[in-house]
C-alpha positions in Angstrom: 22.6 1.3 15.0 25.7 0.7 12.8 28.8 2.9 12.9 27.8 4.8 9.8 24.7 6.2 11.4 24.9 9.9 11.7 24.2 11.5 15.1 26.0 14.9 15.3 24.7 18.2 14.1 25.3 18.5 10.3 25.6 22.3 10.1 28.5 22.8 12.5 30.5 19.7 13.3 30.2 18.0 9.9 30.5 19.5 6.5 28.1 18.9 3.7 30.4 16.3 2.2 30.6 14.2 5.3 26.8 14.5 5.8 26.1 13.4 2.2 28.6 10.5 2.4 26.9 9.2 5.6 23.5 9.6 4.0 24.7 7.5 1.0 26.0 4.8 3.4 22.6 4.7 5.1 21.0 4.4 1.7 23.3 1.6 0.7 22.5 -0.2 4.0 18.8 -0.1 3.2 19.4 -1.2 -0.4 21.5 -4.1 0.7 19.1 -5.2 3.4 16.0 -4.9 1.1 17.6 -6.2 -2.1 16.2 -9.8 -1.9 12.8 -8.6 -0.7 12.7 -6.1 -3.6 13.6 -8.7 -6.1 10.9 -11.2 -5.0 8.3 -8.4 -4.7 9.0 -7.1 -8.2 8.6 -10.7 -9.5 5.3 -10.9 -7.6 4.0 -7.7 -9.2 5.0 -8.9 -12.7 3.4 -12.3 -12.0 0.2 -10.6 -10.9 0.2 -8.5 -14.1 0.2 -11.7 -16.1 3.9 -12.6 -16.8 3.5 -16.1 -15.5 5.4 -18.4 -17.9 9.1 -19.0 -17.6 10.8 -17.1 -20.4 12.6 -20.2 -21.9 9.3 -22.2 -22.0 7.4 -19.3 -23.5 10.0 -18.8 -26.2 10.2 -22.5 -27.0 6.4 -22.7 -27.4 6.3 -19.6 -29.5 8.9 -21.0 -31.9 6.9 -24.2 -32.1 3.7 -22.2 -32.6 2.1 -24.0 -29.6 -0.4 -22.3 -27.3 0.8 -20.7 -24.2 -2.3 -19.5 -22.3 -2.4 -17.4 -19.1 -5.7 -17.7 -17.2 -4.8 -15.1 -14.6 -6.6 -15.6 -11.3 -4.1 -13.6 -9.2 -5.8 -10.2 -9.6 -9.2 -11.7 -8.7 -7.7 -13.3 -5.5 -6.0 -9.9 -4.6 -9.2 -8.0 -5.2 -11.2 -10.4 -3.0 -9.2 -9.0 -0.1 -8.7 -5.4 -1.2 -12.3 -4.9 -2.3 -13.6 -6.4 1.0 -11.4 -3.8 2.8 -12.9 -1.0 0.7 -16.4 -2.2 1.8 -15.4 -2.3 5.5 -12.9 0.6 5.8 -11.0 0.8 9.1 -11.6 4.2 10.8 -9.4 6.2 13.2 -10.9 6.9 16.6 -9.7 9.3 19.2 -10.3 8.9 22.9 -9.2 11.0 25.9 -6.6 9.6 28.3 -6.9 10.2 32.0 -8.1 13.5 33.5 -5.9 15.5 31.0 -8.1 14.7 28.0 -11.5 16.1 27.1 -14.2 14.0 25.5 -15.6 16.8 23.3 -12.1 17.7 22.1 -11.5 14.1 21.3 -14.7 14.1 19.1 -13.4 17.3 17.4 -10.0 15.8 16.7 -11.8 12.7 15.3 -13.9 14.8 13.0 -10.9 17.0 12.0 -9.0 13.9 11.0 -12.0 12.7 8.9 -12.0 16.1 7.2 -8.2 15.9 6.5 -8.7 12.5 5.0 -11.6 13.6 2.8 -9.9 16.7 1.6 -6.6 14.9 0.7 -8.4 11.7 -0.7 -6.7 9.7 1.9 -8.7 6.6 0.9 -6.6 6.5 -2.4 -3.4 6.5 -0.4 -4.6 3.8 2.0 -6.0 1.7 -0.9 -2.8 1.9 -2.9 -0.6 0.9 0.0 -2.9 -1.9 1.0 -3.1 -3.3 -2.5 0.7 -3.2 -2.6 1.0 -5.0 0.8 -1.4 -7.7 -0.4 0.3 -8.1 -3.8 3.9 -8.0 -2.9 4.4 -7.6 0.8 4.5 -3.9 1.8 3.3 -0.4 0.9 3.6 3.1 2.1 1.7 6.4 2.5 2.8 9.8 3.9 1.5 12.8 5.8 2.5 16.2 4.5 1.8 19.8 5.3 0.6 22.4 2.8 -0.8 25.9 2.8 -4.5 26.2 3.0 -4.6 28.2 -0.3 -2.5 30.6 -2.2 -3.8 33.6 -0.2 -3.1 32.1 3.3 -0.3 31.5 5.7 -2.3 28.8 7.5 -1.1 25.3 7.0 -3.1 22.1 6.8 -2.3 18.4 6.9 -2.9 16.0 4.1 -2.4 12.3 3.3 -0.5 11.6 0.1 -0.1 8.2 -1.6 3.2 6.6 -2.5 2.3 4.8 -5.7 5.6 3.0 -6.1 6.8 1.5 -2.7 10.2 0.8 -4.2 11.0 4.5 -4.0 11.1 4.3 -0.2 14.2 3.1 1.6 13.7 2.7 5.4 16.0 2.1 8.3 16.5 -1.7 8.2 16.9 -1.7 12.1 13.2 -0.8 12.6 11.2 -3.4 14.4 7.6 -2.1 14.3 5.4 -3.2 11.4 4.3 0.3 10.8 7.8 1.6 10.7 7.2 4.0 13.6 10.6 3.3 15.2 12.7 4.0 12.1 15.6 6.4 12.6 15.9 7.5 9.1 14.2 7.1 5.7 14.6 8.1 2.1 12.1 8.9 -0.6 13.6 9.1 -4.1 12.0 11.1 -7.0 12.5 12.2 -10.5 12.4 15.7 -11.8 12.8 17.0 -15.3 15.9 19.2 -15.7 13.8 22.1 -16.5 11.8 21.7 -13.3 15.0 21.2 -11.3 16.6 24.4 -12.7 13.5 26.4 -12.1 13.1 25.2 -8.4 16.8 25.1 -7.6 18.5 27.6 -10.0 21.8 27.6 -8.2 22.0 23.8 -7.7 24.1 21.5 -9.8 21.7 19.4 -11.9 23.5 16.1 -11.2 21.8 12.9 -10.4 21.4 11.2 -7.0 23.6 8.3 -7.9 21.8 5.6 -6.0 19.0 3.4 -7.0 17.9 -0.2 -6.8 15.3 -2.8 -7.8 11.9 -1.6 -8.6 12.8 2.1 -8.7 12.1 3.8 -12.0 15.2 4.2 -14.3 17.2 2.0 -11.9 19.9 1.5 -14.5 19.8 5.1 -16.0 19.7 7.6 -13.2 21.7 10.2 -15.0 19.5 10.8 -18.0 19.4 13.6 -20.5 16.0 14.7 -19.4 15.6 14.0 -15.7 17.4 14.5 -12.4 17.1 12.1 -9.5 16.8 13.7 -6.0 16.0 12.2 -2.6 14.0 13.3 0.4 15.8 12.4 3.6 14.3 12.2 7.1 16.7 11.7 10.0 17.1 12.4 13.7 19.7 14.5 15.5 20.3 14.6 19.2 20.0 17.9 20.9 20.9 18.6 24.5 18.1 20.6 26.2 17.3 21.7 29.8 14.1 20.5 31.3 12.7 22.9 34.0 10.1 22.3 36.7 8.7 25.7 37.8 7.1 26.8 41.1 3.7 27.4 39.3 3.5 23.7 38.4 4.5 24.1 34.8 7.1 21.8 33.2 9.0 22.7 29.9 12.3 23.2 28.2 14.3 26.2 29.1 15.0 26.9 25.4 11.3 27.3 24.7 10.5 29.9 27.5 9.3 33.3 26.4 11.4 36.4 27.3 9.2 37.5 30.2 9.3 34.1 32.0 13.1 33.9 31.4 13.5 37.4 33.0 11.5 36.3 36.0 13.6 33.3 36.4 16.8 35.2 36.0 15.6 37.7 38.7 14.4 35.0 41.1 16.2 31.6 40.5 14.0 30.0 43.2 11.2 29.9 40.7 12.9 26.8 39.2 12.3 23.8 41.5 14.1 21.3 39.5 16.1 21.0 36.3 18.0 18.3 34.3 19.7 17.8 31.0 17.7 15.8 28.4 18.9 14.4 25.0 16.0 15.2 22.7 15.7 13.6 19.4 14.9 16.3 16.8 13.6 15.1 13.4 14.9 16.9 10.3 13.8 16.8 6.7 16.1 17.6 3.8 16.2 17.3 0.0 19.5 16.2 -1.4 21.4 15.3 -4.6 24.6 13.4 -4.7 26.6 16.6 -4.3 24.6 19.1 -2.2 21.8 19.7 0.2 19.0 21.5 -1.7 16.7 22.2 1.3 16.8 21.5 5.0 14.3 22.1 7.9 13.2 20.9 11.2 10.1 18.6 11.0 7.6 19.6 13.7 6.5 16.1 14.5 8.3 13.4 16.5 7.7 10.6 14.0 8.8 10.3 10.5 5.6 11.0 8.6 5.8 8.0 6.3 3.7 5.0 7.4 4.4 1.4 6.3 1.8 -1.3 6.0 2.9 -4.9 5.6 1.5 -8.2 4.4 3.1 -11.4 5.7 6.3 -10.9 7.8 8.8 -13.6 8.6 11.9 -13.2 10.7 14.3 -16.2 10.2 17.6 -15.9 12.1 17.3 -12.1 12.0 16.6 -11.9 8.3 13.2 -10.3 7.7 11.2 -11.1 4.6 7.9 -9.7 3.4 5.4 -11.5 1.1 1.9 -10.9 -0.2 -0.8 -13.2 -1.4 0.8 -13.9 -4.8 4.1 -15.3 -3.4 2.8 -18.8 -2.5 0.2 -19.0 -5.2 2.7 -18.9 -8.1 3.2 -22.6 -8.5 -0.5 -23.5 -8.4 -1.2 -20.7 -10.9 1.5 -22.0 -13.2 0.1 -25.5 -13.0 -3.3 -24.2 -13.8 -2.0 -22.4 -16.8 -0.1 -25.5 -18.0 -3.1 -27.8 -17.7 -5.5 -25.3 -19.3 -2.9 -25.0 -22.1 -2.6 -28.7 -22.5 -6.3 -29.2 -22.5 -6.7 -26.6 -25.2 -3.8 -28.0 -27.2 -5.2 -31.5 -27.1 -8.7 -30.4 -28.2 -7.3 -28.2 -31.0 -5.0 -30.9 -32.3 -7.6 -33.6 -32.2 -9.1 -34.5 -35.7 -12.5 -33.4 -36.6 -15.2 -36.1 -35.9 -15.3 -38.1 -39.2 -18.3 -39.7 -40.9 -18.2 -43.5 -41.4 -20.1 -44.9 -44.3 -20.2 -47.5 -47.0 -18.2 -46.8 -50.2 -20.4 -45.2 -52.8 -23.1 -43.9 -50.5 -22.3 -40.2 -51.3 -21.7 -40.6 -55.0 -22.9 -37.3 -56.6 -22.9 -35.5 -53.3 -19.2 -35.4 -52.5 -18.9 -31.6 -52.4 -21.7 -31.3 -49.7 -20.2 -34.1 -47.5 -16.7 -32.7 -47.8 -17.9 -29.3 -46.4 -20.1 -30.9 -43.7 -17.5 -30.3 -41.0 -17.3 -26.6 -41.5 -20.8 -25.7 -42.8 -24.3 -26.2 -41.4 -26.5 -27.8 -44.1 -30.3 -28.3 -43.6 -29.9 -31.8 -45.0 -27.4 -34.2 -46.4 -28.3 -36.8 -49.2 -26.9 -40.2 -49.3 -27.6 -43.5 -51.1 -28.9 -46.4 -49.1 -26.7 -48.9 -51.0 -23.0 -49.3 -51.2 -20.9 -49.4 -54.4 -21.9 -53.0 -55.0 -25.6 -52.1 -54.9 -26.2 -53.9 -51.6 -28.3 -52.2 -48.8 -26.1 -50.2 -46.4 -26.9 -48.4 -43.1 -27.0 -44.6 -43.0 -23.6 -42.8 -42.4 -22.7 -42.4 -38.7 -20.4 -39.6 -37.1 -17.7 -40.8 -34.7 -18.0 -38.9 -31.5 -14.9 -37.0 -30.1 -13.5 -38.7 -27.0 -12.8 -35.4 -25.3 -9.7 -34.3 -23.4 -8.0 -36.9 -21.2 -9.6 -37.2 -17.8 -6.2 -36.8 -16.1 -5.7 -33.4 -17.6 -9.2 -32.1 -16.5 -8.6 -33.5 -13.0 -5.2 -31.9 -12.8 -6.6 -28.5 -13.8 -9.3 -28.8 -11.1 -6.6 -29.8 -8.6 -4.5 -26.8 -9.5 -7.5 -24.5 -9.0 -8.2 -26.0 -5.6 -4.5 -25.7 -4.7 -4.7 -21.9 -5.4 -7.7 -21.5 -3.1 -6.0 -23.6 -0.4 -2.7 -21.5 -0.6 -4.5 -18.1 -0.7 -7.2 -19.0 1.8 -9.8 -17.6 -0.6 -12.7 -19.6 -1.9 -15.0 -18.3 -4.6 -17.6 -21.0 -4.0 -18.3 -24.2 -2.1 -17.1 -27.5 -3.4 -19.5 -30.0 -5.0 -19.4 -32.1 -1.9 -20.3 -29.1 0.3 -23.2 -28.2 -2.0 -24.5 -31.7 -1.6 -25.0 -31.0 2.1 -26.5 -27.5 1.9 -27.2 -25.1 -1.1 -28.5 -22.3 1.1 -27.0 -18.8 0.8 -26.4 -18.7 4.6 -24.3 -21.9 4.5 -22.2 -20.6 1.6 -21.7 -17.2 3.5 -20.5 -19.2 6.5 -18.0 -21.1 4.4 -16.8 -17.7 3.0 -16.4 -16.3 6.5 -14.3 -19.2 7.5 -12.1 -18.6 4.4 -11.8 -14.9 5.3 -10.1 -15.7 8.6 -7.2 -17.0 6.6 -6.5 -13.4 5.3 -7.6 -11.3 8.2 -4.0 -10.4 9.1 -3.8 -8.2 6.0 -6.7 -5.9 7.3 -5.3 -6.1 10.9 -1.9 -4.9 9.7 -3.7 -2.0 7.9 -5.4 -1.1 11.1 -2.0 -1.0 13.0 -0.7 1.4 10.3 -3.8 3.5 10.6 -3.4 3.7 14.3 0.1 5.0 13.9 -1.3 7.5 11.3 -3.7 8.7 14.0 -0.8 9.2 16.5 1.0 11.3 13.9 -2.1 13.4 13.4 -2.6 13.9 17.2 1.1 14.9 17.4 1.0 17.3 14.4 -2.5 19.0 14.7 -1.5 21.2 17.7 1.7 22.2 15.9 0.2 22.9 12.5 -3.2 24.3 13.5 -1.4 26.8 15.7 -3.6 29.9 15.1 -7.2 30.7 15.9 -9.2 29.4 12.9 -12.6 28.0 12.1 -12.3 24.4 10.6 -14.9 22.1 9.1 -15.1 18.8 10.9 -17.1 15.7 9.9 -19.3 14.1 12.5 -20.0 10.3 13.0 -23.0 10.5 10.7 -21.1 12.2 7.9 -22.6 15.7 8.4 -20.3 18.8 8.4 -20.0 21.0 11.4 -17.8 24.1 12.1 -15.4 24.1 15.0 -13.2 27.0 16.2 -9.7 26.1 17.1 -8.1 28.5 19.6 -4.6 27.6 20.9 -4.9 30.4 23.4 -7.9 28.9 25.2 -7.2 28.1 28.8 -9.1 24.8 28.7 -9.6 22.0 26.1 -13.2 22.8 25.4 -15.5 25.8 26.0 -18.9 27.0 24.8 -19.6 30.7 24.2 -22.0 32.9 22.3 -21.1 35.2 19.4 -22.6 38.6 18.8 -25.7 37.0 17.2 -26.3 34.9 20.1 -25.3 31.6 18.4 -23.4 29.1 20.5 -19.8 28.7 19.5 -17.8 25.6 20.4 -14.1 26.4 21.1 -11.4 23.8 21.3 -7.7 24.0 22.2 -6.0 20.9 20.8 -2.7 21.7 22.6 -4.3 20.8 26.0 -5.1 17.2 27.0 -3.7 13.7 26.2 -5.4 11.5 23.6 -5.0 7.9 22.4 -5.8 6.3 19.1 -7.8 3.2 18.3 -9.0 1.8 15.0 -12.4 0.2 14.2 -13.3 -2.0 11.3 -16.7 -2.2 9.7 -19.4 -0.2 8.0 -19.6 3.5 8.9 -22.4 5.2 11.0 
C-alpha cells in the first residue's frame, strides 16, 4: 500500500480533516489508476449504443448530404452472451467443510440465499453487472442490510444493483478479479439538496469535490439542485487479545461476557494461552468534502461490493479491462462504411433507361416519361422509326448492380466481426455444403461459445465471493430466533427456524401441535461455496 493509505483510528489519533484528506488521496489514486480504462470503457459503451462514426467523417458527410449508415451489430453480439447466461444462470451452492459443518444446515443456508436473491431481485443486479462486463470490461453489485419491515428490528440481507459502474472507485492494488482483497472502496452518489437537508439537517450541503470519467455530472459536481456524497469502505487495524480457555473455547477477550470475565479474573488458570492479534476491522462511512455524515462498523470481513470483469490484461504491471466491443470496433466501422458505400452507389446510379428508335413513342411521350416511377398495365409504341422503317421493340438497359469488390468487402467485414468476437450467428456457405443438419449447426455454435466462456466463468467467480459474503454475514445479521422462508432445490418454499442459541447446527423437534420443526444455528459449523452453471432443478 502507498504512504497515503490510512491505517490509524480516525476518531482519536486523526481529526476529521486528516481523515478526509487521506480519503481524497485514496480516491485520487483510484481515479488516476483507472482513468485510461474508464475512458476506453466509456467509448465502448457509446460505440455499443450506436455512435460508431468518427465525428469529422460524420460531419463531412452530413455537410455533403451523403449517407452515413450505422448497421449496429454490437448489441446483438453482446446479447448473444448475456442472454445465454440468463438461460443458464450460475447458482450459489453451499457445502459443509470437515466435521464442523452440517449437511442439513448447508442446505438451509443455500435455500436462504435463494430466498434473499429472490426477494431482492438479485438477478437484476447480476445481469446488469454482467452486461457491463461484457460491454466495457467490468461491473459491480453490492450486498446491503435492511430492516425486514417498518414494524421490525430484525434485519435482512439484500443484493442491490449498481447500474453505473463508473460510480465505484476501488483500491487499485487489489489482485483478485472479484475485488475480494481490496482494502478500500468508494461509491459516489447524487442527492437533491432537499433530500440532503432532510436527511442531514446539520450538515453543510457542499459537494464531494471529486469525480471522473463516466460518473454523472463529472464536470458539474457542485450544482444548484444536487449534492455529491460518497460512501467509503475502509479497514482499520485493531489490537485484540486472543484467548484459549480450559473448556476448549477460543475467542477474543474483548468479546467475553461479564460472567466469563469474572470467572477468569477469579481464576487466571482458566486461560491456557493468549496472544495479541492485529484484527482488520471494516468500517463504512458516508462523507462529503468537508465532513463525515455517518460512520459505523461493518459486521462482515469483506467489503460488500463484488466486481465482475470481462477480459483482463496485465502488461508490465498496468492492468487493463476490456469487453466484447473493444476489438470489434474496426470490423464494425468497416461494415458500416461498406454498407454505406453500397447504398450510396446504388442510390446514385441512374435509373435503367429505355433504348428505342427515334419516333417509336410519338404520341405516347407522357406515359413513357413516367414509366420509371409508375406501373402502367401496358405501354404503346410504334413498330417503325421516324423514317418509317421497321424497328425492334424498345429494350430496358439492366442495372449492373453494385461493384463486386464492395459486396465482398462488406461480407469480409461481417466475417471479421464474428472472428474477433468469437460469435457466429450461422454457418458459412462452405460449411452448409457439407452438412445442413441442425445438430451440425449446433455443434458449430458450441465451438464458437468456447471463445467467450471466460465471461461466464468470471461471473461464477464473483458469485462464489458473493456466497462467501453471505456465509459470513448471515450468522451476524440473522442473530435472533426467527422463522425464515427458504427455497428448496425444486423451487418450493419451506419454513426454517433459525435459533442462534441452539447448541448444535441442526435439530429436529416437535411443536405443541405435534408438527416437526427443523431448527438451525448458522453460527455453528464451517461452510464452503461453489458455483454451478446450467438449468435449474
